[in-house]
C-alpha positions, 0 to 999 in steps of 0.5 A: 479419405477417412484416415486423412479426416481423423488425422486433421481432427487429431492435429486440430485438437493438438493445436487447440490444446497447445493454444489453450495451455499457452493462454493459461500460462500467460494468464497465470504468470501475468503478475510476474510480468510487472503488473501491480496487484492490489491487496485483497480482503484476505491479505488485509485480514492476514496482516491484522491477525499477525500484528499481535501487539504482545509479540515481536513484529513478524514479516508477512508474505504480503508485499506492499503494492508499489506506486509513484505519487507527486509531492504536495509542492509538485516539485518531485515524484516519490516512488514507494515499493520494494526494499527500503533503507528504513521501514515505512509508515503510510498514512492515508488522510483527507483534510475534511476528515475529523479523525484524520486531524486527531491522528495527525497531531500524534503522528507528527510527534511520532515522526519527530521521535522516529524520523531517523529510524522510519520514513513517514509519508502522508497520502491525501486521497480526496479527488475533490480537495482544494490545494489550499485545504491540504496545505492548511491541514499540513500547516495546522497539524505541523506535518513535517514528513512528505505529503503525497497526492493521490489525485485519482485514488489509484493508490487508495484502490491498490491498498483497498482503502475503505475508510479514513484515516488508514495506516499501513506499516511496511518493513524494510523488505517492502512487506506490510506488517500492520494496517489499522484505522484510528487507534488511541495514541498509546497503541499508535506509539506502541505500533510505531516503536515496534516498527522501528525495531527498538 
């Protein structure tokens, strides 16, 4: 009887251990199963440190989180993530943000200059925005690139957004190579020029 009890205990321990390992493996591989992982503070710090203006733009190992958003006119959805034919500029903004207006004017000029080499996207991130305010902002700042609506701030959360405006520069392979808030127009032009690979 004692022998059987020890056999049952040993068998139970083996089952518990196997179950624990299976659960651990599932948890460890969850990111590989298609779950979208947000950028974290350490990733953002690493991106900023590597974005040295005096050096050639380096690829980081930090993938830009993929997402799909509706366009301003509501006619289509745009998906961003992974490889792309051109590098990407993501500009997060809101119509009530004065600093966003300052940056938008310069970004509009840079878009005209680099639209053949870089894809530009403006992402409106305010859930309280009135559609007419967004359209007025786009018209007043002569934004001719794609405007996307982050109506529930899901993308803002993925990109760990803490202030507006915020810009992300993404290379052709889908890696974030730079991120920053409002910078002066010369520095912005420099960063966009480096992204274009000229």
